[in-house]
N, C-alpha and C positions, 0 to 999 in steps of 0.2 A: 382702760380707756379713760380719757379726760375730756372734759367739756370745756370748749374755749370759744371765743368770738373773734372773727377777722372781719374788720370794716362793719361791725355791727351784725354780722351773720353768724348765727350759731353753728357750731360744728363739734362733732365728736371724732376724736382721733385716737390712735394707740399712744400710749405713754412712751416718751422717748423720741417722738416724731419732731423733726427739725421744723421751724416756723416757715421756711422757704417751701418745704415740701407740703406741709398742711395747707398752705395758700393755693397750691396747685389743684387741690381737691375741690375748691370752690371757684376754679377758673381764674385765679389771680396770678399773674407772672411777675413776680418781683424782680426788679432790674438787677442783674448781677454780672460779673466778669469773671472773677477767680474761682467761683463755685462750679463744680462739675459733678453730676450725679454719680460718676464711677470713681470718684477719688476721695480721699479723706478730707477732712475740713482744713481749709487754710486761713480763710477770714483775712486776707490781705487787702482787698480793695475797698471794702466797706460800702460798695454800691448797694448792697442789699439791705441796708438799714431800715428798721421799722420803729414805730413808736409804740411802747407797751405802757398801759396804764398802771401808774404806780411807780414807774421806773424814771429816775431823774435824767437818763441819758438814753440816746438811741441805741438799739441793739442790733447786731448783725444776724439776719434771720438764717443765715447758713450754719451758724455755730450755736444758736440758741434753741433749746428744747422747749416744747410746750409744758405748761403745768395747768393743774386744775383752776378753772376760773380766769384764765389769761384772756385779756382783751387787747387785741393788736390792731394798730391802724397802720395802713400801708400808703395812704394818699394824703397825708396832712400836709400843710405848707412847710412845716419844719422838716418833714422827711424829704419832700421835693427839693426845697432849697439846699439841704445837705447833698443830695444825689447830684444836682446841678454843679455845686461847687466841687464835688470830687471829680466829676467829668472835665470841668474847666482845668483843674490842676493836672489830670492825666494828659489833657491835649497839649498843655504848655510844655510837657517833657515828652512829646511824641512827635516824630517825623510825619507830618501831614501831606506826603505826597501821594494823596489818595487815588488820583486818576491813573498814576503809573504803578500802582500797588498791585501784587497778584490777588489780594483779597478784596479788591474793590467791588462792592456790591455783595460780598459774603463776609462782612466784617462785623463782629459783635459790637465794637466801639462805634463804628459808623451807624449801626443800627440804634444804639442808644442816644447818639447825638440827634439822630432823627426823631426818636421818640420824645426826647425832651426839647425839641425845637432849637437845638443850639446850631445856628447857622454860621456864626462867626465867634471864635473864642475871644474872650475879654481880657485874659492874662497875657502878659508878655511872655513869649516862648524862651524857655531855658534849655531846650533840647541840644545836645551835642552830636553833630553828625558824625557818624563813625563809618569806616570802610565796610562794605558788605563782604561777609565771608562766604565764599562759593567755590572753595577748593577741593570739594569732594563731589562724586558724580550724583548725589541724590538730594542733598538739602542746601538751602541757602538761608543764612542767617543776617539779620539787620538789626543790630542792637539799638539803634536809635529809633525803633518802632516798638521796642519791648516795654510792656506796661508792668512788669514785675508781678504778674498774677500768680505765677508759680504752677501753672497747669502742665508745662512741659516738664518740669522737674519731677511732679508727681507721675506723670505718665512714664518717664524714664526709670524712676525707682520702684513704683508700685506695680505698674502694668508689666514692664519689661524685666525689671530686676537688674538693671545695667548701672544705673546712677552715674551716667556720664555727665548730666547736668545738675548743678547745685546753686546754693545761694552763696554770695560773698558780701562782706562789708555791711554797714548799717546806715540808717537815716538816709540822707540824700545821695549817698554813694552805694546804697543797696542795689544789687544787680544780680541777674541770673547769668551763670557763666559755667565754664569747665574747670577741672582741676588745673591750677597754674595758668589759667586763662589761655590754654591751648586752643587751637582749631579743633573741630569735632573729629576730623580724620586722625588726629594724633591721640585721641582718647580711646576708651574702650567702646564708643559709640559703634553699633552694628548698622547703622543708617536704615533702621526700620521705618522711620517716618512717623511714629507714634506722636512724637512731640509736635510735628506740624499739623497732625490732625486735630489736636485739642487746642493748639494756640488760637486765641480769639481775634487776633490782629494779623499783621503780616511780618512779625518777627522772625518766625522760622516757617518757611514754605518749601514745598517740594520743587526741586529744579524743573523748570519747563523746557522742554525740547521740541516744543510743538513747531517751531520755525525750522528746526532741522529736518523735521518730517516733511514739511511742505517743500522745502528746498530739494530734497530728494525725489518728491513726487513730480516735480516740475523739470527735473533733470532728464531730459530725453535719452541720454547715455546710460541710465540706471533701470534695471529691472527691479522693481521695488516690491516686496512681498511683506505679508503681515501674518504672524502666527498667534492664534487667540486661545487662551486657556479656558477651560470649562466654566470658571465661575464668572467670566466677563459677559457671557451672553445673558446672565441674571442680573448682574449689577447694573448693567447699562439699562435694562428695562426699569429698574427702580429710579435711577437717575433721571429718566424722561418721564417720571410720574406714572408709571404703569403699577399694576398691583404686585405685591412682593412675591417672588418665585415666578414671575412671568419669564418665559423663554423667548428670547428675540433674535434667534440665530439668524433666520432668513432676512429680517430688517437690517441687522448688523453687517451681514455679508454684502448685501445690496448697497448699503451706505459706503462700505469701504471700496467697493468697486467703482462706485459713482464719483468719489473724490480723487481716485487716480491710481489705486493699488493694482498692480498687475496680477497678482495671485494672492488669494486668502486661504490660509492653511488652519486646520482644526487640530487641536492637541489632544482631543478626546481619546483616540487610540493610544497615544503615548502616555497619557495620564493612566490609562488601564494597565498598560505594561509595567509602569512604575509601581503601581499598588500590587500586581502580581509578584514583581521582584522583591518588593519589600516583605510581602507576606511569606514568601519562600525562604528569605533570610531569616525572619522572626522564627519560623518554625524550626530551622536548622539550629538556631542559637538555643532555643528552648530544648531541643533533643539533646545537644551537646552539653548544655548547662553552662554555657560560656558567653561572655560578651553581653551581659544583661545588666541594666535595662537597655533597650534598643531605642534610640532616639532618631526620628526622621523628620524631614520637612519637604513639602511640596512647594519650592520656591517659586514656581512658574506662575502660581496664582497670586503672587504678591502684587 
């Protein structure tokens, strides 16, 4: 254990703790963009800089480990001015069509601008508008919104082990791209969507087919049905602020019928049959000593 101070508050933490994580223990949320608790350190954006007594330069809190007697300040003028300057530069190279962006209202960059009261950027825009890539059924990429944080690259390589996304070039030409700059559907991408989950802005988002659903519901010549996987009745409850694990089957079915679905089917029985079939096949493979290991996936819950 080591003894440190954060904004003059004494704190004892484990040796090897990152400054950004130590700050959380005393309720301090250090601004960040590239940092993600489930990923290895990137230290790209430098939004998380802090001032440390004895250091001539600001340190990135996501990549700096605490040491005995360390004194950290997260709210000095030098720190704030630096963070505002970083935000201004990111905004200058960012497509700011926020009102029409899929992440409007749920954007880390937008939240930081609100936090630092940046109402109007002061730097001249240098962003290059690029065509939106939406040639696959799952994901939409808008490279003019990419802030080069690297979260999607880490999700693809560390979480999924696919490595369809990577870095290219340096300095002002530094970018997140694919091998040979191909479309996602031409790479090893499995369209899992983990990149869109961790993207802090609207550079990679899930394809939205909401309007297609409404069009089908309003088409009097169509009999529209919906089939719900077991996990949905729990995740919907959490999405609406209910306690984790809350089952909202009745509420979900009622809502689906109200908005116009003619029939609502449950995948409960089908999921049980799937498990029984998979179990039977596994026992057969073990008995025969062939076809092992057995890999399976319940894609309906995706």
